[in-house]
C-alpha positions as CSV (number, residue, x, y, z in Angstrom):
1,X,145.8,39.5,-39.5
2,X,148.7,41.1,-41.7
3,X,149.4,43.5,-38.4
4,X,149.9,40.6,-36.3
5,X,152.1,38.7,-38.9
6,X,153.9,42.2,-39.0
7,X,154.7,42.0,-35.2
8,X,155.9,38.5,-35.5
9,X,158.4,39.5,-38.1
10,X,159.7,42.3,-36.0
11,X,159.9,40.4,-33.0
12,X,161.6,37.3,-34.9
13,X,164.4,40.3,-36.1
14,X,165.1,41.3,-32.6
15,X,165.4,38.2,-31.5
16,X,168.2,37.4,-34.2
17,X,169.7,40.6,-33.7
18,X,170.7,39.6,-29.8
19,X,171.0,35.8,-29.9
20,X,173.8,35.3,-32.6
21,X,176.2,32.2,-33.1
22,X,179.1,32.4,-30.7
23,X,182.0,30.8,-32.7
24,X,184.4,29.9,-29.4
25,X,186.9,26.6,-28.8
26,X,190.0,26.4,-26.9
27,X,192.5,24.2,-24.7
28,X,191.9,23.5,-21.2
29,X,195.5,22.9,-19.4
30,X,195.7,19.9,-17.3
31,X,192.3,19.1,-17.7
32,X,191.6,15.9,-20.6
33,X,187.8,15.5,-19.2
34,X,184.9,17.4,-17.7
35,X,183.2,20.4,-18.9
36,X,183.1,24.2,-19.5
37,X,180.7,26.5,-18.3
38,X,179.8,29.5,-20.2
39,X,178.6,32.2,-18.3
40,X,177.3,35.3,-19.0
41,X,178.0,38.3,-16.6
42,X,175.0,39.6,-14.9
43,X,176.3,42.9,-12.6
44,X,178.9,41.4,-10.3
45,X,177.9,37.7,-11.0
46,X,177.8,34.9,-13.4
47,X,174.8,32.7,-14.6
48,X,175.4,29.9,-16.9
49,X,174.3,29.7,-19.7
50,X,175.5,26.8,-21.2
51,X,178.2,24.2,-21.0
52,X,180.5,22.1,-23.5
53,X,182.3,18.8,-22.8
54,X,186.0,18.7,-22.1
55,X,187.3,16.0,-24.9
56,X,191.4,15.2,-24.8
57,X,191.9,18.8,-23.1
58,X,189.5,20.7,-25.8
59,X,186.5,22.1,-25.9
60,X,184.0,23.9,-28.2
61,X,180.7,26.1,-28.0
62,X,178.4,26.9,-31.2
63,X,175.7,28.5,-28.7
64,X,172.9,31.1,-29.5
65,X,174.0,34.1,-27.4
66,X,174.1,37.6,-27.0
67,X,177.0,39.8,-28.7
68,X,178.8,41.7,-28.1
69,X,178.7,40.6,-24.6
70,X,180.7,40.0,-21.4
71,X,180.9,36.8,-20.5
72,X,183.0,34.2,-17.5
73,X,184.7,30.8,-18.9
74,X,184.7,28.5,-15.6
75,X,185.4,24.7,-15.0
76,X,183.6,24.9,-11.5
77,X,179.8,26.4,-11.4
78,X,180.4,28.0,-8.3
79,X,183.7,28.8,-8.2
80,X,185.9,31.6,-10.0
81,X,185.4,32.6,-13.5
82,X,187.7,33.6,-16.5
83,X,186.3,37.3,-17.5
84,X,186.3,37.4,-21.3
85,X,184.5,39.6,-23.9
86,X,183.2,37.8,-26.7
87,X,182.1,39.1,-30.3
88,X,181.4,37.6,-33.7
89,X,184.4,35.7,-35.3
90,X,186.2,32.9,-34.0
91,X,187.7,33.2,-31.2
92,X,190.2,30.4,-29.0
93,X,190.9,30.6,-25.4
94,X,193.6,28.5,-23.5
95,X,191.9,28.3,-20.0
96,X,194.1,28.0,-17.0
97,X,192.1,27.6,-13.7
98,X,195.6,28.3,-11.8
99,X,195.5,31.7,-10.3
100,X,191.8,32.4,-10.6
101,X,192.7,31.8,-14.5
102,X,195.1,34.8,-14.5
103,X,197.1,32.7,-17.0
104,X,194.2,32.3,-19.6
105,X,194.7,33.4,-23.3
106,X,192.2,34.7,-25.6
107,X,192.7,34.9,-29.3
108,X,190.4,36.5,-32.0
109,X,188.6,39.0,-29.9
110,X,189.4,42.8,-29.9
111,X,187.1,43.7,-27.5
112,X,189.3,41.5,-25.2
113,X,192.2,43.0,-26.3
114,X,191.2,46.2,-25.8
115,X,190.1,45.5,-22.0
116,X,193.4,43.8,-21.3
117,X,195.1,47.0,-22.5
118,X,192.6,49.0,-20.5
119,X,193.6,46.9,-17.5
120,X,197.1,47.1,-18.1
121,X,196.9,50.9,-18.0
122,X,194.5,51.3,-15.7
123,X,196.0,53.6,-13.3
124,X,197.1,56.0,-15.9
125,X,193.9,56.4,-17.6
126,X,191.0,58.9,-17.4
127,X,188.0,57.6,-18.3
128,X,186.1,60.2,-20.1
129,X,189.4,60.3,-22.4
130,X,189.2,56.8,-22.8
131,X,185.1,56.7,-23.6
132,X,185.9,59.2,-26.0
133,X,188.7,57.6,-27.7
134,X,186.3,54.2,-27.7
135,X,182.7,55.5,-27.7
136,X,181.1,52.8,-29.5
137,X,183.2,50.1,-27.2
138,X,181.6,47.7,-24.8
139,X,184.8,47.8,-22.6
140,X,184.1,52.1,-22.7
141,X,180.6,51.5,-20.7
142,X,181.6,48.2,-18.9
143,X,184.8,50.1,-17.5
144,X,182.5,53.3,-16.5
145,X,179.8,50.7,-15.0
146,X,182.6,48.4,-13.0
147,X,185.4,50.6,-12.0
148,X,184.4,54.3,-11.8
149,X,180.8,54.5,-11.0
150,X,180.8,53.9,-7.4
151,X,183.4,57.1,-6.5
152,X,181.7,59.1,-8.9
153,X,179.2,62.1,-8.3
154,X,176.1,62.0,-10.4
155,X,177.1,64.5,-12.3
156,X,180.4,62.8,-13.1
157,X,177.9,59.8,-14.0
158,X,175.8,62.0,-16.6
159,X,178.8,63.2,-18.0
160,X,180.3,60.2,-18.8
161,X,177.3,58.5,-20.0
162,X,176.7,61.5,-22.6
163,X,179.8,60.5,-24.3
164,X,179.1,56.9,-25.0
165,X,177.4,56.4,-28.3
166,X,173.8,56.0,-28.8
167,X,174.2,51.9,-29.7
168,X,175.6,51.8,-26.1
169,X,172.9,53.6,-24.4
170,X,170.3,50.9,-24.3
171,X,172.9,48.2,-22.9
172,X,172.3,46.5,-19.7
173,X,175.4,48.6,-18.0
174,X,174.5,52.0,-19.1
175,X,170.6,50.8,-17.3
176,X,172.3,49.8,-14.4
177,X,174.1,53.3,-14.3
178,X,170.8,55.6,-15.3
179,X,169.1,53.7,-12.2
180,X,172.1,54.2,-10.1
181,X,171.5,58.0,-10.9
182,X,167.7,58.1,-9.4
183,X,169.2,55.8,-6.5
184,X,171.9,58.3,-5.2
185,X,169.0,61.1,-5.2
186,X,167.0,58.9,-2.8
187,X,170.2,58.0,-0.4
188,X,171.7,61.6,-0.7
189,X,172.8,63.0,2.9
190,X,169.8,64.9,4.0
191,X,167.3,62.5,3.2
192,X,165.5,59.8,5.0
193,X,167.3,56.3,5.2
194,X,165.0,53.7,3.3
195,X,163.9,51.1,5.0
196,X,164.3,47.3,4.3
197,X,163.5,44.0,5.7
198,X,166.2,41.2,6.1
199,X,167.2,38.3,8.0
200,X,169.6,38.6,11.5
201,X,172.3,36.3,12.3
202,X,169.4,34.2,14.5
203,X,167.5,33.7,11.5
204,X,164.8,36.1,12.8
205,X,163.1,38.4,9.9
206,X,163.9,42.3,10.9
207,X,164.2,45.9,9.5
208,X,166.2,48.8,9.4
209,X,163.8,50.8,11.5
210,X,164.2,48.7,14.4
211,X,167.6,50.3,14.6
212,X,166.6,53.3,14.7
213,X,165.5,56.0,17.2
214,X,168.1,55.8,20.0
215,X,171.1,57.7,18.3
216,X,173.6,57.7,15.5
217,X,173.4,54.0,13.4
218,X,176.3,52.9,11.3
219,X,174.8,50.7,8.4
220,X,177.7,49.1,7.3
221,X,178.0,47.0,4.1
222,X,180.9,44.2,4.1
223,X,181.9,40.5,3.5
224,X,184.1,38.2,5.1
225,X,185.7,37.5,1.4
226,X,186.4,41.4,1.2
227,X,189.9,41.8,1.7
228,X,189.6,45.9,2.4
229,X,186.6,45.6,5.0
230,X,188.5,43.3,6.9
231,X,191.3,45.4,7.2
232,X,188.9,48.5,8.0
233,X,186.9,46.3,10.6
234,X,189.6,47.1,13.4
235,X,188.6,50.9,12.8
236,X,184.9,49.8,13.3
237,X,185.5,48.1,16.5
238,X,187.4,50.4,18.0
239,X,184.5,53.2,17.1
240,X,182.1,51.1,18.6
241,X,183.8,50.4,21.6
242,X,184.4,54.3,22.0
243,X,180.7,55.4,21.4
244,X,178.2,52.6,22.5
245,X,177.5,54.0,25.6
246,X,177.1,57.0,24.0
247,X,174.4,56.8,21.7
248,X,175.8,54.8,18.7
249,X,175.0,51.4,17.3
250,X,175.9,49.6,14.3
251,X,174.1,47.5,12.0
252,X,176.3,45.8,9.8
253,X,175.0,44.1,6.3
254,X,176.9,41.0,5.2
255,X,177.3,40.4,1.5
256,X,178.3,36.7,2.0
257,X,176.8,34.0,0.5
258,X,178.2,31.6,2.7
259,X,176.9,31.6,6.2
260,X,179.5,29.5,7.8
261,X,182.3,32.4,6.3
262,X,180.0,35.2,7.7
263,X,179.6,33.8,11.2
264,X,183.2,33.0,11.6
265,X,184.5,36.6,10.3
266,X,182.1,38.0,12.7
267,X,183.9,35.7,15.4
268,X,187.5,36.6,14.1
269,X,187.4,40.3,13.8
270,X,185.1,40.2,17.3
271,X,182.2,42.5,15.8
272,X,180.0,42.4,18.7
273,X,177.5,44.4,17.1
274,X,174.5,44.1,15.0
275,X,174.3,41.7,12.0
276,X,172.2,40.9,8.9
277,X,172.3,39.3,5.7
278,X,170.6,38.0,2.6
279,X,173.3,35.6,2.0
280,X,172.8,36.7,-1.5
281,X,176.4,38.1,-2.4
282,X,176.0,41.2,-4.8
283,X,172.3,40.5,-5.5
284,X,170.9,41.9,-2.2
285,X,167.9,44.2,-2.4
286,X,169.7,46.4,0.6
287,X,172.8,46.9,-1.5
288,X,170.3,47.9,-4.6
289,X,168.5,50.0,-2.7
290,X,171.7,51.9,-1.3
291,X,173.5,51.9,-4.5
292,X,176.2,50.4,-3.0
293,X,178.7,49.3,-6.0
294,X,181.9,48.6,-3.5
295,X,182.9,47.7,0.1
296,X,183.0,48.7,2.6
297,X,180.6,51.3,2.3
298,X,178.6,52.7,5.3
299,X,175.9,55.5,5.7
300,X,175.3,57.3,9.2
301,X,171.9,57.6,10.4
302,X,170.7,59.8,13.3
303,X,167.9,58.9,15.6
304,X,164.9,60.4,13.1
305,X,166.2,58.0,10.1
306,X,168.2,60.9,8.4
307,X,171.3,60.3,6.5
308,X,174.0,62.8,8.2
309,X,177.4,61.2,6.4
310,X,178.3,58.4,4.3
311,X,181.7,56.3,3.4
312,X,183.4,57.5,6.7
313,X,186.9,55.3,6.6
314,X,189.6,55.1,9.2
315,X,189.2,57.9,12.1
316,X,186.4,59.9,10.1
317,X,184.0,58.3,11.7
318,X,185.2,58.6,15.2
319,X,185.6,62.5,14.2
320,X,182.4,63.0,13.0
321,X,180.6,61.2,15.5
322,X,182.8,63.6,18.3
323,X,181.1,66.7,16.6
324,X,177.9,65.3,16.4
325,X,177.6,64.0,20.2
326,X,179.3,67.4,21.0
327,X,176.1,69.3,19.6
328,X,173.8,67.1,22.0
């Protein structure tokens, strides 16, 4: 009985450690009524955790939430959100939904101040130096996870993770990076491309291996809302037209949420090859399986299902295909 009570006590302490009272209030520009939604940031998307009524242009939260943590504030559950680092203490936000909340202002959060300073100087920042200067800050692990991991080698990710204080090693963001290290080992060049099941543009259930075996296949991750993807599409189309009769095909995996936007982009960009999507944005099994952290991203797979190249841009894809097809 004593052991059970002891375990219950430990669980209660653990819950109190993570669930803390949030003191957050503010004003909403141009709104006298409605709701402000508090959203927790979960690996590239926001999940609603609470809401507060707007009364005479003001709102207030006294929620029990995990602190410190990254959250979003939004006037629309399905729209854009204002990203904010929240911590203990009294925090105020002047929320302005214009220009994707870019004019919103937060006061009372040292973490938010550090994040804004980081963003302002991002181009000149060396992430390793930044982590060394702020080893205990949630901003440091978030920046590593969000802005750098997708362009780092496994060795660089490991090295930078080791610079973080022990208090950050068990955060959600560090956990994602550690999982990513394992994923990168699975999808490195020379390994078999992991198979996955997905739905094609006609609503048919298909799998990656259905498209492997005839020649070289480009597994291309993109989305209609991704500016760099749309800019790269003409290069992909040009390459497809050049090599489609020489043993080359494309399977494009979209990270769209809207089928209409997805189909329209395919038509507008004249993407006359194979298309699939889970319509789940970043919450996609295919992107998780391949460790895709940014788009456009691609993997070139041979007829035996072996990954032979990754992230080929511009003329690189054509040049690599010319070399590989010349060897046949």
